[in-house]
Backbone bond lengths (Angstrom), bond angles and torsions (degrees), N, CA, C in turn:
res aa  C-N    CA-C-N  psi(-1)  N-CA   C-N-CA  omega(-1)  CA-C   N-CA-C  phi
1 X - - - 1.466 - - 1.522 108.52 -
2 X 1.320 117.31 137.29 1.460 122.17 -179.20 1.521 109.35 -107.09
3 X 1.320 116.49 144.07 1.456 121.35 175.80 1.525 109.28 -84.81
4 X 1.336 115.95 176.98 1.464 119.95 -178.89 1.526 111.51 -66.69
5 X 1.355 115.97 -17.52 1.459 119.01 179.07 1.520 111.37 -99.21
6 X 1.338 116.05 14.92 1.459 122.49 179.01 1.536 113.20 61.13
7 X 1.334 115.66 26.99 1.457 120.48 176.32 1.524 108.39 -92.59
8 X 1.334 116.84 135.95 1.455 120.20 -179.87 1.517 109.57 -64.93
9 X 1.334 116.03 130.81 1.455 121.08 176.22 1.522 107.87 -94.09
10 X 1.316 116.84 116.64 1.458 121.94 -178.62 1.521 109.35 -115.87
11 X 1.326 117.45 152.24 1.461 119.89 -176.47 1.517 114.40 -73.77
12 X 1.324 117.70 -13.71 1.457 121.11 -179.71 1.510 109.60 -130.92
13 X 1.326 115.47 147.08 1.455 121.13 -179.28 1.523 111.05 -55.50
14 X 1.334 116.44 -41.74 1.450 120.23 -176.10 1.511 114.47 -70.93
15 X 1.338 117.89 -9.10 1.460 120.81 -176.99 1.524 112.34 -100.56
16 X 1.325 117.04 14.74 1.461 118.94 -172.20 1.523 113.17 -66.68
17 X 1.355 118.20 -21.62 1.451 120.75 177.81 1.518 112.24 -98.25
18 X 1.336 116.46 9.96 1.464 119.49 -175.02 1.516 110.39 -58.41
19 X 1.324 115.87 147.26 1.458 121.07 -175.10 1.518 112.43 -85.44
20 X 1.329 117.52 12.39 1.467 121.08 178.03 1.521 109.99 -95.03
21 X 1.312 115.79 145.40 1.455 122.11 173.17 1.518 106.31 -112.12
22 X 1.305 117.13 113.67 1.453 120.37 -176.19 1.512 110.91 133.95
23 X 1.328 114.79 -169.95 1.459 121.47 -177.30 1.519 109.03 -90.50
24 X 1.310 116.05 120.20 1.453 121.31 -178.55 1.528 110.70 -83.21
25 X 1.316 118.03 152.09 1.470 120.73 179.80 1.522 111.62 -68.64
26 X 1.309 116.14 149.63 1.455 122.00 178.46 1.526 109.41 -120.61
27 X 1.324 117.37 158.77 1.465 119.73 177.17 1.519 111.41 -59.59
28 X 1.323 117.49 152.41 1.471 120.41 -177.82 1.524 112.09 -66.37
29 X 1.339 115.23 152.87 1.462 122.55 172.59 1.533 107.09 -100.33
30 X 1.333 115.88 150.93 1.453 119.78 -175.40 1.522 110.84 -124.00
31 X 1.325 115.33 144.11 1.464 120.74 179.92 1.520 111.91 -80.60
32 X 1.329 117.27 -14.68 1.461 120.77 178.81 1.521 109.45 -156.43
33 X 1.325 116.65 158.74 1.461 121.44 176.25 1.529 110.86 -67.02
34 X 1.332 116.97 -31.47 1.458 119.69 178.57 1.525 111.02 -64.78
35 X 1.328 116.56 -41.52 1.457 120.30 177.74 1.531 110.11 -66.00
36 X 1.328 117.06 -39.06 1.460 120.35 176.95 1.526 110.50 -61.92
37 X 1.328 117.05 -40.91 1.461 120.34 177.76 1.519 111.20 -61.25
38 X 1.329 116.55 -45.17 1.464 120.08 179.69 1.526 110.65 -60.31
39 X 1.330 115.81 -39.21 1.459 120.23 -179.01 1.526 111.93 -67.57
40 X 1.335 117.04 -46.04 1.463 117.68 -177.47 1.526 111.06 -67.84
41 X 1.333 117.38 -31.12 1.470 119.74 174.75 1.524 110.42 -65.61
42 X 1.319 116.01 -42.77 1.465 121.42 177.54 1.528 109.97 -61.39
43 X 1.328 115.91 -44.99 1.463 121.50 -177.93 1.526 111.36 -68.06
44 X 1.335 116.39 -40.25 1.463 120.12 179.63 1.527 110.63 -64.06
45 X 1.324 116.95 -42.91 1.462 119.76 177.53 1.527 110.61 -61.77
46 X 1.315 116.80 -38.37 1.466 120.12 174.96 1.526 110.83 -61.24
47 X 1.327 116.87 -42.07 1.462 121.06 -179.23 1.528 110.76 -59.82
48 X 1.321 116.67 -41.28 1.468 119.18 177.19 1.526 111.29 -61.81
49 X 1.322 117.05 -42.11 1.466 119.95 -178.96 1.529 110.50 -67.98
50 X 1.323 117.20 -35.33 1.467 120.50 174.46 1.521 109.70 -61.00
51 X 1.319 117.17 -48.09 1.464 120.96 178.88 1.523 110.99 -61.72
52 X 1.327 117.14 -41.13 1.451 120.22 178.45 1.516 112.00 -62.42
53 X 1.330 115.98 -41.78 1.470 120.49 178.69 1.526 111.83 -64.79
54 X 1.329 116.70 -27.37 1.464 121.50 179.27 1.535 112.29 -85.97
55 X 1.324 116.93 -2.91 1.454 120.20 178.41 1.518 114.10 79.59
56 X 1.344 117.58 26.15 1.454 120.81 -178.47 1.531 112.62 -84.19
57 X 1.326 116.93 1.31 1.454 120.22 177.66 1.529 110.32 -79.30
58 X 1.311 116.61 150.33 1.467 123.15 173.13 1.524 105.87 -145.32
59 X 1.326 115.50 87.41 1.453 119.16 -172.24 1.515 109.75 62.82
60 X 1.342 116.22 -124.67 1.469 119.99 179.87 1.528 111.70 -104.22
61 X 1.339 117.53 10.32 1.464 120.64 -179.51 1.527 110.56 -78.00
62 X 1.320 115.67 152.87 1.464 121.08 174.41 1.512 112.44 107.13
63 X 1.328 115.62 147.32 1.453 120.00 -177.26 1.524 110.80 -161.37
64 X 1.308 115.18 148.39 1.465 123.04 170.77 1.520 106.27 -127.20
65 X 1.307 116.80 137.81 1.460 120.42 178.03 1.517 110.12 -126.84
66 X 1.329 115.62 154.11 1.463 120.62 173.97 1.525 108.58 -140.19
67 X 1.320 115.64 137.85 1.466 121.53 -179.37 1.529 109.97 -67.32
68 X 1.331 116.10 138.20 1.465 120.37 -179.37 1.529 110.18 -78.72
69 X 1.339 118.77 132.85 1.465 120.40 -178.55 1.527 113.65 -73.98
70 X 1.329 117.51 -22.28 1.464 120.65 179.60 1.524 110.56 -86.52
71 X 1.321 115.59 -42.74 1.457 121.53 179.52 1.534 108.41 -122.91
72 X 1.322 118.30 85.01 1.466 121.09 -175.34 1.519 114.44 -63.76
73 X 1.344 116.69 -9.32 1.455 120.05 174.79 1.534 111.17 -85.16
74 X 1.316 116.92 3.90 1.464 122.94 178.68 1.522 109.64 -124.94
75 X 1.328 115.46 160.68 1.458 119.69 175.77 1.522 109.60 -139.96
76 X 1.334 115.05 156.00 1.460 122.82 177.53 1.522 109.17 -93.58
77 X 1.335 116.05 141.03 1.460 121.54 -177.96 1.524 108.76 -148.39
78 X 1.319 116.08 161.12 1.460 120.39 178.73 1.523 111.08 -74.09
79 X 1.338 116.80 146.54 1.464 119.79 174.33 1.522 110.06 -68.96
80 X 1.312 116.70 141.21 1.458 122.47 -178.09 1.529 109.58 -67.71
81 X 1.336 115.77 123.23 1.454 120.28 173.83 1.510 115.75 106.23
82 X 1.343 117.86 -2.89 1.466 120.08 179.65 1.522 109.70 -102.97
83 X 1.328 116.47 132.68 1.463 121.01 -178.27 1.519 110.41 -62.57
84 X 1.335 115.63 141.09 1.459 121.10 179.81 1.530 112.43 -50.06
85 X 1.322 117.09 -43.03 1.467 120.97 -174.47 1.526 113.36 -67.19
86 X 1.317 117.24 -15.37 1.464 121.10 -175.96 1.520 113.21 -99.85
87 X 1.324 117.37 -6.31 1.467 120.04 -171.48 1.529 111.74 -74.89
88 X 1.331 114.44 129.84 1.452 123.78 175.87 1.532 108.72 -120.07
89 X 1.337 118.33 164.30 1.472 120.10 -177.00 1.528 113.64 -53.55
90 X 1.319 116.99 -38.77 1.460 120.43 -176.77 1.526 113.38 -71.13
91 X 1.339 117.58 -8.97 1.468 121.10 178.50 1.523 112.95 -86.06
92 X 1.311 118.38 -19.13 1.468 122.42 -169.40 1.518 112.80 -68.92
93 X 1.331 115.34 151.53 1.460 122.58 178.45 1.521 110.18 -105.78
94 X 1.318 116.22 139.05 1.460 122.06 171.31 1.525 107.17 -101.43
95 X 1.348 116.36 123.09 1.463 122.05 -172.16 1.526 109.20 -128.18
96 X 1.340 116.27 138.64 1.461 118.69 175.13 1.533 109.57 -92.46
97 X 1.322 116.02 -178.55 1.467 119.66 -174.50 1.528 113.19 -83.62
98 X 1.339 115.54 12.33 1.460 120.93 172.20 1.523 110.49 -115.38
99 X 1.322 116.26 16.41 1.469 123.80 178.62 1.517 113.02 68.80
100 X 1.322 116.86 23.52 1.455 120.41 176.75 1.518 110.11 -91.30
101 X 1.326 117.47 117.47 1.457 121.52 174.57 1.521 108.31 -74.49
102 X 1.322 115.20 127.60 1.468 120.62 179.47 1.534 108.05 -81.68
103 X 1.312 115.34 95.12 1.458 122.29 -169.24 1.522 112.39 -57.90
104 X 1.316 117.37 -41.34 1.468 120.58 -174.90 1.516 112.25 -63.45
105 X 1.332 117.34 -32.90 1.460 120.62 -177.30 1.521 113.27 -96.77
106 X 1.333 117.94 -11.92 1.463 121.39 -170.46 1.518 112.72 -93.64
107 X 1.340 114.36 167.35 1.450 121.01 179.14 1.518 111.94 -73.36
108 X 1.344 116.63 177.05 1.468 121.12 -174.33 1.526 114.15 -67.78
109 X 1.345 117.62 -31.54 1.463 120.64 177.02 1.519 107.57 -91.83
110 X 1.333 117.51 103.98 1.464 121.46 -175.07 1.528 112.50 -98.37
111 X 1.325 116.51 20.89 1.458 120.45 178.06 1.527 109.25 -74.26
112 X 1.327 116.49 122.93 1.464 122.57 -176.25 1.526 110.40 -105.78
113 X 1.319 116.56 131.67 1.458 122.56 175.47 1.525 108.67 -73.17
114 X 1.339 116.70 116.13 1.465 120.55 -176.91 1.530 111.34 -59.47
115 X 1.336 117.51 -41.50 1.459 120.45 179.98 1.523 111.04 -63.12
116 X 1.329 116.47 -40.18 1.468 120.12 177.56 1.513 110.25 -58.53
117 X 1.335 116.69 -44.50 1.457 119.93 -179.85 1.521 111.25 -65.29
118 X 1.320 117.59 -47.23 1.463 121.03 -175.40 1.532 112.25 -62.27
119 X 1.327 116.57 -37.80 1.465 119.89 179.35 1.522 111.06 -76.82
120 X 1.326 116.05 -53.96 1.463 119.97 -168.60 1.525 112.98 -75.58
121 X 1.334 117.91 -34.43 1.463 118.51 178.97 1.520 110.49 -62.53
122 X 1.330 116.52 -38.64 1.462 120.15 179.41 1.524 111.21 -68.80
123 X 1.326 116.85 -43.54 1.462 120.21 179.24 1.526 110.48 -61.51
124 X 1.339 117.12 -47.27 1.468 119.79 -179.47 1.523 111.74 -65.25
125 X 1.332 117.53 -33.27 1.469 120.90 179.06 1.519 111.69 -71.70
126 X 1.323 116.44 -44.23 1.464 121.48 -176.49 1.520 113.04 -76.52
127 X 1.336 116.09 -24.93 1.472 120.34 -173.89 1.532 110.38 -124.39
128 X 1.334 118.71 85.66 1.467 120.64 179.20 1.520 113.65 -61.74
129 X 1.352 116.97 -17.66 1.465 120.29 178.07 1.525 112.18 -78.94
130 X 1.331 117.07 -13.51 1.461 120.81 -178.02 1.525 109.70 -88.44
131 X 1.324 115.66 119.52 1.458 120.79 174.57 1.518 112.11 -98.63
132 X 1.321 116.50 -27.54 1.464 119.76 -176.00 1.522 109.72 -140.35
133 X 1.334 115.89 133.83 1.461 121.57 177.97 1.528 109.13 -133.25
134 X 1.332 115.82 143.61 1.466 121.03 -178.03 1.519 110.24 -133.98
135 X 1.317 115.10 137.45 1.471 121.73 173.71 1.525 108.19 -142.72
136 X 1.325 116.12 126.03 1.459 120.22 173.15 1.526 108.60 -139.02
137 X 1.319 114.70 175.37 1.463 120.99 177.12 1.525 109.60 -103.34
138 X 1.314 116.77 52.96 1.462 122.16 179.66 1.529 109.97 -63.49
139 X 1.324 116.72 150.99 1.465 121.89 -165.94 1.531 113.15 -63.78
140 X 1.329 117.31 -52.33 1.465 119.12 -173.15 1.531 112.03 -75.19
141 X 1.320 117.09 -34.92 1.454 119.42 174.60 1.512 111.27 -63.78
142 X 1.328 115.65 -39.54 1.462 120.33 178.12 1.531 110.84 -65.52
143 X 1.338 115.41 -44.09 1.472 119.24 179.51 1.523 110.90 -62.95
144 X 1.344 116.38 -45.96 1.466 119.39 -178.51 1.521 111.17 -65.55
145 X 1.333 116.71 -33.47 1.466 119.75 -177.46 1.526 112.51 -62.75
146 X 1.329 117.09 -22.76 1.469 119.98 -179.60 1.528 111.98 -70.06
147 X 1.327 117.63 -15.06 1.460 121.21 178.42 1.523 111.64 -79.18
148 X 1.328 116.82 -18.48 1.459 120.64 177.99 1.506 113.92 62.36
149 X 1.324 117.37 41.22 1.467 120.18 179.97 1.526 109.67 -145.53
150 X 1.333 116.81 159.83 1.468 119.75 176.99 1.524 111.03 -70.89
151 X 1.310 114.79 166.82 1.455 121.98 176.62 1.530 110.17 -69.89
152 X 1.328 117.05 138.87 1.464 120.90 170.34 1.528 108.59 -80.38
153 X 1.314 116.15 143.56 1.470 119.86 179.57 1.527 107.13 -91.91
154 X 1.341 115.25 90.76 1.466 120.62 -173.10 1.529 113.17 -119.04
155 X 1.332 117.68 -5.55 1.466 120.00 177.72 1.527 109.50 -137.43
156 X 1.305 114.99 165.09 1.465 119.77 177.05 1.518 110.73 -57.85
157 X 1.324 117.02 -41.75 1.461 120.33 -177.28 1.523 112.02 -68.09
158 X 1.322 117.44 -36.35 1.470 119.20 -179.92 1.522 111.74 -70.65
159 X 1.346 117.39 -14.67 1.469 120.10 175.30 1.527 111.83 -62.40
160 X 1.324 117.29 -20.35 1.465 120.38 176.15 1.517 111.13 -59.94
161 X 1.338 117.12 -20.71 1.459 121.97 -177.16 1.531 112.75 -110.92
162 X 1.333 115.90 12.53 1.468 120.08 178.35 1.523 109.75 -63.76
163 X 1.328 116.16 118.69 1.462 123.16 -177.46 1.527 111.61 52.06
164 X 1.314 116.01 28.97 1.466 121.39 -176.06 1.526 111.33 -138.15
165 X 1.321 116.32 27.31 1.468 120.19 169.76 1.522 108.91 -148.02
166 X 1.315 114.15 146.92 1.448 120.01 -178.61 1.519 111.56 -106.93
167 X 1.317 115.37 178.05 1.461 122.17 177.91 1.521 108.73 -135.62
168 X 1.316 116.14 124.41 1.462 121.40 170.55 1.515 106.09 -96.70
169 X 1.329 116.24 100.61 1.462 121.19 -165.47 1.531 113.72 -92.80
170 X 1.296 115.92 37.41 1.457 120.44 170.40 1.522 108.36 -152.35
171 X 1.309 116.00 165.37 1.458 120.23 177.64 1.517 108.36 -122.31
172 X 1.320 116.44 118.21 1.459 120.82 -176.04 1.511 113.86 -104.12
173 X 1.337 116.98 17.04 1.459 120.33 -178.98 1.522 111.32 88.38
174 X 1.319 115.80 -178.53 1.465 120.75 176.54 1.526 108.29 -56.57
175 X 1.335 116.14 135.95 1.470 120.47 -173.39 1.527 109.53 -77.96
176 X 1.312 116.17 92.78 1.463 121.46 -177.08 1.522 112.97 -116.55
177 X 1.348 117.22 4.54 1.461 119.23 178.70 1.526 110.57 -138.68
178 X 1.318 115.13 162.44 1.456 121.69 -176.17 1.525 112.26 -65.05
179 X 1.320 116.79 -32.37 1.464 120.24 -177.95 1.518 111.70 -62.66
180 X 1.332 116.78 -43.51 1.454 119.78 179.75 1.527 110.80 -67.49
181 X 1.325 116.55 -38.19 1.464 120.13 175.22 1.514 111.40 -61.51
182 X 1.326 116.85 -38.72 1.472 121.24 178.68 1.524 111.18 -66.89
183 X 1.338 116.97 -36.98 1.470 120.26 177.73 1.534 110.38 -62.41
184 X 1.334 115.68 -41.64 1.463 119.81 -179.62 1.528 110.36 -66.36
185 X 1.327 116.94 -44.38 1.465 120.66 179.00 1.525 111.12 -62.34
186 X 1.329 117.22 -37.69 1.464 121.09 177.84 1.527 110.80 -65.17
187 X 1.335 116.87 -40.81 1.469 120.63 179.06 1.529 111.00 -67.08
188 X 1.320 116.68 -33.86 1.474 120.86 175.79 1.517 110.43 -65.76
189 X 1.335 116.74 -41.93 1.460 120.87 -179.88 1.513 111.37 59.45
190 X 1.343 115.58 -133.19 1.467 120.06 179.40 1.525 111.85 -100.74
191 X 1.325 116.33 18.02 1.463 121.11 -177.61 1.526 110.56 -92.63
192 X 1.336 115.80 175.28 1.467 119.23 -177.40 1.516 113.81 -98.41
193 X 1.324 117.70 -3.91 1.463 119.77 -178.49 1.514 110.01 -154.48
194 X 1.331 115.32 157.05 1.452 120.98 175.23 1.518 108.67 -146.87
195 X 1.335 115.41 138.83 1.461 122.20 174.70 1.524 107.08 -93.24
196 X 1.319 116.02 124.28 1.459 122.02 -177.94 1.520 108.56 -100.40
197 X 1.318 116.66 109.72 1.468 121.18 -174.31 1.528 111.49 -54.25
198 X 1.348 115.30 132.90 1.465 123.00 178.71 1.529 113.11 61.32
199 X 1.317 116.21 20.77 1.469 119.24 -172.58 1.527 112.76 -136.61
200 X 1.326 117.25 -58.91 1.458 119.59 -177.77 1.513 112.44 154.28
201 X 1.326 116.06 -147.89 1.458 122.72 -173.94 1.523 111.05 -121.21
202 X 1.332 115.39 152.56 1.463 121.26 170.93 1.521 107.52 -138.11
203 X 1.327 115.91 133.39 1.466 122.04 178.86 1.520 108.08 -126.17
204 X 1.325 117.40 137.87 1.461 122.36 -177.81 1.530 109.39 -139.97
205 X 1.335 116.79 120.06 1.465 121.26 -177.41 1.532 110.62 -139.17
206 X 1.332 115.06 -171.43 1.459 119.51 -176.79 1.525 113.88 -91.38
207 X 1.330 118.73 -0.41 1.468 120.30 179.79 1.521 110.45 -149.41
208 X 1.319 115.64 158.00 1.461 120.59 177.38 1.525 109.81 -63.72
209 X 1.331 116.22 -42.58 1.463 120.43 -178.05 1.524 111.83 -61.79
210 X 1.339 116.51 -45.29 1.464 119.75 -179.24 1.526 111.05 -65.97
211 X 1.317 116.86 -39.27 1.461 119.61 179.12 1.527 110.59 -63.60
212 X 1.318 117.03 -44.11 1.469 119.81 178.19 1.526 109.93 -61.27
213 X 1.327 117.01 -48.25 1.464 119.16 -177.76 1.521 111.87 -61.45
214 X 1.327 117.07 -50.22 1.461 118.97 -175.27 1.525 111.90 -70.07
215 X 1.325 117.45 -28.47 1.467 117.88 174.67 1.527 109.73 -65.42
216 X 1.330 116.52 -48.05 1.468 120.51 179.47 1.524 109.72 -60.98
217 X 1.328 116.96 -42.42 1.456 121.20 -178.45 1.524 111.67 -65.40
218 X 1.331 117.03 -40.79 1.458 120.20 178.57 1.524 110.87 -67.07
219 X 1.311 117.05 -41.64 1.469 121.07 176.47 1.533 110.61 -59.24
220 X 1.326 117.13 -44.11 1.464 120.77 179.47 1.526 111.15 -69.04
221 X 1.323 117.20 -35.77 1.463 119.90 177.95 1.521 110.87 -65.02
222 X 1.330 116.57 -36.76 1.469 119.85 174.75 1.521 110.22 -63.96
223 X 1.325 116.46 -42.47 1.469 121.02 178.68 1.529 110.86 -61.37
224 X 1.328 116.26 -45.53 1.462 120.96 -179.98 1.523 110.69 -62.38
225 X 1.336 117.33 -43.94 1.461 118.29 -178.41 1.525 111.83 -67.15
226 X 1.316 117.51 -38.83 1.466 119.69 177.21 1.528 110.27 -59.64
227 X 1.338 116.29 -43.32 1.463 120.51 179.68 1.528 111.20 -68.82
228 X 1.342 116.69 -43.12 1.459 120.70 -178.04 1.532 111.22 -66.67
229 X 1.326 116.63 -41.38 1.461 119.90 178.68 1.525 111.01 -64.13
230 X 1.327 116.60 -39.63 1.466 120.36 178.62 1.525 110.81 -65.06
231 X 1.349 115.93 -42.97 1.460 120.00 178.94 1.528 111.05 -64.92
232 X 1.336 116.32 -41.26 1.460 119.98 179.56 1.525 110.83 -64.28
233 X 1.333 116.52 -43.17 1.458 120.14 179.84 1.528 111.38 -63.83
234 X 1.327 115.66 -36.44 1.460 120.04 -178.48 1.508 113.75 -71.95
235 X 1.331 116.40 -20.12 1.466 120.28 -178.85 1.524 112.24 -113.17
236 X 1.324 116.06 7.82 1.462 120.30 178.38 1.515 113.71 70.11
237 X 1.319 116.86 29.10 1.457 120.36 -179.04 1.523 110.28 -118.40
238 X 1.330 115.75 -179.37 1.458 122.93 172.37 1.518 108.53 -126.68
239 X 1.298 116.97 148.17 1.464 119.86 178.56 1.529 109.33 -67.17
240 X 1.319 116.10 149.78 1.458 122.13 178.56 1.527 109.10 -87.06
241 X 1.296 116.64 120.66 1.458 121.96 179.96 1.532 109.93 -86.60
242 X 1.308 116.62 143.30 1.460 121.49 177.58 1.535 108.59 -76.85
243 X 1.334 118.43 129.30 1.473 120.44 -179.60 1.533 111.50 -59.38
244 X 1.324 115.75 152.80 1.461 121.77 -173.61 1.528 112.57 -58.13
245 X 1.340 117.03 -40.96 1.462 119.62 -177.63 1.517 110.78 -61.88
246 X 1.315 117.17 -47.46 1.467 121.58 -178.92 1.533 110.56 -69.90
247 X 1.325 115.93 -35.89 1.466 119.65 179.08 1.525 110.56 -65.44
248 X 1.341 116.59 -41.10 1.468 120.79 179.94 1.527 110.97 -65.71
249 X 1.339 116.05 -42.95 1.465 119.18 178.20 1.526 110.70 -61.54
250 X 1.328 116.21 -45.51 1.458 120.46 -177.84 1.522 111.08 -66.42
251 X 1.352 116.59 -36.03 1.467 119.63 174.93 1.521 110.61 -57.58
252 X 1.331 116.83 -37.21 1.453 120.90 178.89 1.512 113.69 -66.22
253 X 1.325 116.90 -15.16 1.466 121.46 177.14 1.525 110.79 -99.02
254 X 1.335 116.32 -50.28 1.465 119.69 -171.63 1.525 114.01 -102.42
255 X 1.340 117.81 -7.45 1.449 119.59 -173.19 1.511 116.21 -110.62
256 X 1.334 118.19 4.50 1.457 120.39 -179.58 1.525 111.07 -78.83
257 X 1.319 115.57 164.97 1.465 119.65 178.16 1.530 110.60 -62.32
258 X 1.344 116.42 -38.61 1.466 117.50 178.83 1.527 111.23 -67.16
259 X 1.326 117.64 -39.68 1.463 120.05 177.41 1.522 110.19 -58.84
260 X 1.327 116.41 -39.87 1.455 120.03 177.28 1.515 111.89 -64.53
261 X 1.337 115.92 -43.54 1.464 120.19 178.53 1.522 110.91 -61.04
262 X 1.323 116.19 -48.46 1.467 121.09 -176.34 1.525 111.34 -64.10
263 X 1.328 116.88 -44.70 1.462 120.15 178.29 1.518 111.24 -65.98
264 X 1.329 116.48 -39.43 1.454 120.12 -178.74 1.515 113.53 -64.28
265 X 1.332 117.25 -30.11 1.462 120.53 -179.58 1.526 112.28 -53.26
266 X 1.332 116.78 -36.97 1.461 119.85 -174.70 1.529 111.75 -64.67
267 X 1.329 117.46 -33.72 1.464 119.63 178.64 1.524 111.48 -69.25
268 X 1.312 117.01 -36.07 1.464 120.45 176.85 1.523 110.87 -71.04
269 X 1.338 116.25 -36.38 1.468 119.57 175.78 1.523 110.72 -61.56
270 X 1.322 116.70 -42.17 1.466 120.95 179.17 1.525 110.63 -63.83
271 X 1.320 116.82 -45.89 1.465 119.79 -179.96 1.525 110.92 -60.56
272 X 1.326 116.58 -42.87 1.459 119.76 -179.44 1.520 111.46 -65.33
273 X 1.322 117.04 -36.22 1.466 120.28 176.94 1.529 110.42 -67.07
274 X 1.330 116.79 -38.48 1.463 120.96 -179.68 1.522 111.83 -70.90
275 X 1.329 116.81 -40.86 1.467 120.96 -175.91 1.520 113.09 -89.62
276 X 1.335 116.44 -21.28 1.458 119.81 -178.44 1.512 113.96 72.66
277 X 1.346 117.45 24.75 1.468 121.58 -177.30 1.526 109.23 -133.09
278 X 1.327 116.22 134.14 1.458 121.76 175.64 1.521 108.62 -135.32
279 X 1.329 116.02 177.82 1.463 120.94 -178.18 1.521 110.14 -99.08
280 X 1.335 116.68 133.57 1.457 121.60 172.73 1.525 108.94 -94.19
281 X 1.318 115.88 138.28 1.453 119.83 -171.06 1.520 114.91 -94.18
282 X 1.329 119.88 2.54 1.443 119.97 173.06 1.505 114.34 119.45
283 X 1.335 116.28 -179.61 1.468 122.28 -174.25 1.520 114.17 -57.24
284 X 1.339 116.58 -30.77 1.476 118.19 -179.38 1.516 111.38 -64.96
285 X 1.350 115.88 -16.95 1.455 120.51 176.61 1.527 111.27 -103.93
286 X 1.331 115.93 9.24 1.455 119.40 174.83 1.517 115.17 89.85
287 X 1.316 118.18 12.95 1.458 120.78 179.27 1.521 109.87 -157.71
288 X 1.318 118.51 159.23 1.471 120.35 178.86 1.507 111.30 -69.20
289 X 1.340 115.84 160.70 1.448 121.53 178.27 1.526 109.72 -76.92
290 X 1.303 116.98 101.19 1.450 121.83 -179.19 1.528 107.83 -166.78
291 X 1.309 117.04 177.29 1.447 120.59 176.61 1.518 109.22 -69.99
292 X 1.314 115.96 146.93 1.467 120.67 -179.23 1.519 109.31 -130.68
293 X 1.314 116.16 136.62 1.454 121.13 174.07 1.521 108.83 -74.59
294 X 1.330 116.07 132.90 1.469 120.57 179.79 1.530 109.87 -74.42
């Protein structure tokens, strides 16, 4: 929808520079917190399968968490030892900030990854604005992390991370204690992503969709920079960096939470088309709240 001044009307403040003309989609509304919980569990399980399809698994390493809408002091996480591609809503664990798995609400495999808890509990505690956080050992993020430096802003897509990603410039081993989790949360700060030296990537945003999108985008940006740096070195050149003014403007288009949500929707649409399964929102939509075959 356009205003009388021909300014794009967007549903979120951060989307005011969006390149769409018209009414942009908004997150669903829920008739109850229980229905919202069912939806985020469904969506989180989808996110794991998306990551699995992209090859972000490395044995049993990696985790995505989402804050519970009924008990915001708890978060949902994958059970330790189950492949990303196999995760369904009923498999997820509900965990509080003392590492207690809530047995009544959780899936049958209640094995909790200690590293997942140490990293994500601290991030969710320190950042009330973060609803979803993801960390995996994806190939290009892991490779880039060995350089121990932030991402260069060399493409339009990497502008999403302009002054919006941190660097944890040391490696403290497998994250098995609260101190290491606190170091990672400190390096993340108020940004949406952090590069963990010799380890990989972590992305934390306000929605599952935005976290999935920005994780994929950061992984690809690492891949692009590795390739561009190699090409530049081979030809005796240096990559061209995007000036700060243009990078900041572009971040306002492609780097906002809404931009992440909107871009992330397409990956969930693809998964639903491939699997033939979507979420039903309840009786007000003419059907019970459960999975539906497309």
